[in-house]
N, C-alpha and C positions, 0 to 999 in steps of 0.2 A: 775331768771329762764330764760333759753334760749327760743327763739321763736320757736313754732312748725312750721313744714314745710310740705307741701304736694308737692311732686315732682311727675310729671306724672308717673304713674305705680308704685309708691311707697306709702305706707300707711302714715298716719299722724304721723310724727316723730318730736321729739324735736331736734333742731339743736345742734350739738356738740359745746359746749362753753368752754370746758376745762376738768380738772380732775373730776369735780363735776358730770358730767353726761356721762362720757366716757363709762362706762360699759353698761349702757342701750342703748346709741347711737350705740355702736359697735354691740350689739346683734340685734337691729332693722335693721341696715343697712346690716349686714351680711345676715339676713333672707330675706330682700328685694332683695338683689343681687342674692341670690340663686333662689328666685322666678322668677326673670327676666332671669335666665339662664346665668348670666355673672360672677358668683362667681369664676370660674376658671381663669378669667383674673386677679384676685387678688392673688390667692394662687397657680396658675400654673395648667397647663393641665396635665392629666395623660400621661405617656410615649406612650401608644398605642392609644392615641386620634386621631380621624380622622378629626377634625375640620380644615377647610381650613385656610390658613394664612390670607386671606381677612376677613373671619368671626372672627378670633381671634382679628384682628385689630378693627373691628366694636365693638366686645364685650369689648375690652379694653377701647375704647373711651366712650362707654355707661357707663361702671363701673366707669371710672374716673369722668365723668360728674355727675353721681348720687351721688357719694361720695362727690364731691366738693360742690354740691348744698345742701348737708345736714350738712354743717358746717357754723358757724358764719363767716361773712366776716373778722373779726379780726384774724382768723386763716389761711387766704389765704396765708400769707407769708410763712407758714410752707410747703405748698404744691404747690405753684405757679410754681416752676421749676421742678416738678416731671415729669419723662419721661413716666411713665405708671401707671396703677391703683395699681399695687403692691407697687410701691414706694410711692404713695399717702397714702396707707394704713399703710405702715411702718412708714412714717413720723408722721402720726396722733397717732400711738401707743405710742408716747412720752407722751400722756395725760393719759395713763393707769397708774393709781396710784398704784404702788406695794410697796410703802414706808412703813416704820415701823409703822407709825401712822395708816395706813389703815389696815395692816395685824394684828395689835394688838387690833383691835376695839371690841374684845369680851367684853371688859369692858362696852361698850355702851349697850349691852344686859343686863349685870348685873345691870346697873343703870337705866334701863327702868322700870318705876313705873307708875301704873295707876293714882296715885294721882297727877302726873305731867302733866296730859293731861286733856282736857276739856270733853272727853268722852271715852268710851270703844272703839269706832270705831277709834278714833285718836291714842289711845294706841296701838291697834293691828296693825294698818296700819304702824305706825312708827317701831314697833317691827319687822314686817315682812320685812320692807324696810332695816333695819339694817342687818337682816339675809341674805337678797339678796345681799347686798353690801359685806358682808363677803365672800359669795360664789363667787362673781365676783372677789374678790381679791385672790381667790385660796384656801380659807380655807374650810375645811370640817366642815359642820354644820349639825349634825345628828338630827333626829326627837326627840330623848329623851333629847338631849341638849336643843333644842328650847322649848320643853314642860316644862322642869325644870325651865328655866329662865322666861318663860311666867308666870308660876304659882307663882314664887318668886316675880314677879312684882305686884301681886294683893294685895290689902289691907286686913286687918283682917276680914272684913265682908264677904269675900269670903272663909274663912277657912272651913266651912262645905262643900262647893263645892270642894275645893282642897282635903280634906280628902276623900270624896266620889270618886273622880277621881283616887286618888292614890291607893285606895283599891278596885277599881272595877275589876281589872284584865284585863280590856280591853286595847288594844293597843291604846295609846294616840298619837295624832298628833297635831300640832299647829292649824290646821283647826278645829279639833273636840273640842279642848279646846276653841277656839274662839267662836264656835257656842254655846257651853254650857254657856260661859260667857255672850254672848248676850241674852241668854234665861233667865238669872237671873234678 
């Protein structure tokens, strides 16, 4: 796992180390740059923007430094020669795993079984992490889909709970199923 980093004015983030943590890193850094008011240095300013050129340069330097400080030193070669924050961001996008193995990882949810985990907490945490990874890879993962596979991953001793949930008529979410499983 990559080392966490606290950059002044940025929350505690795990440094980018490669494709393994790119989605979470990207989200965290994007939100931090928006909070700092320098996100436009990465994505471009609106046509009618009134920001002075001097302020745009300061925002660019701040965004570049914040992004650079949030990656492992082993990745510096990818961004060392970038001319601006937008180029740094584009260069790091190479770590966004959109490959077939990531996009087809629905099977990970299908194979997620409680008996393979030391506790319900570990099972549900891993299950939700897989769902989050799928969303980060651009896959639609709807509530019914998650509930169906979460219930499928429970062992036979949960059959009464599963039947009760399926026949309750209530709208089921992964969070409500998790809560009911923890209550068992």
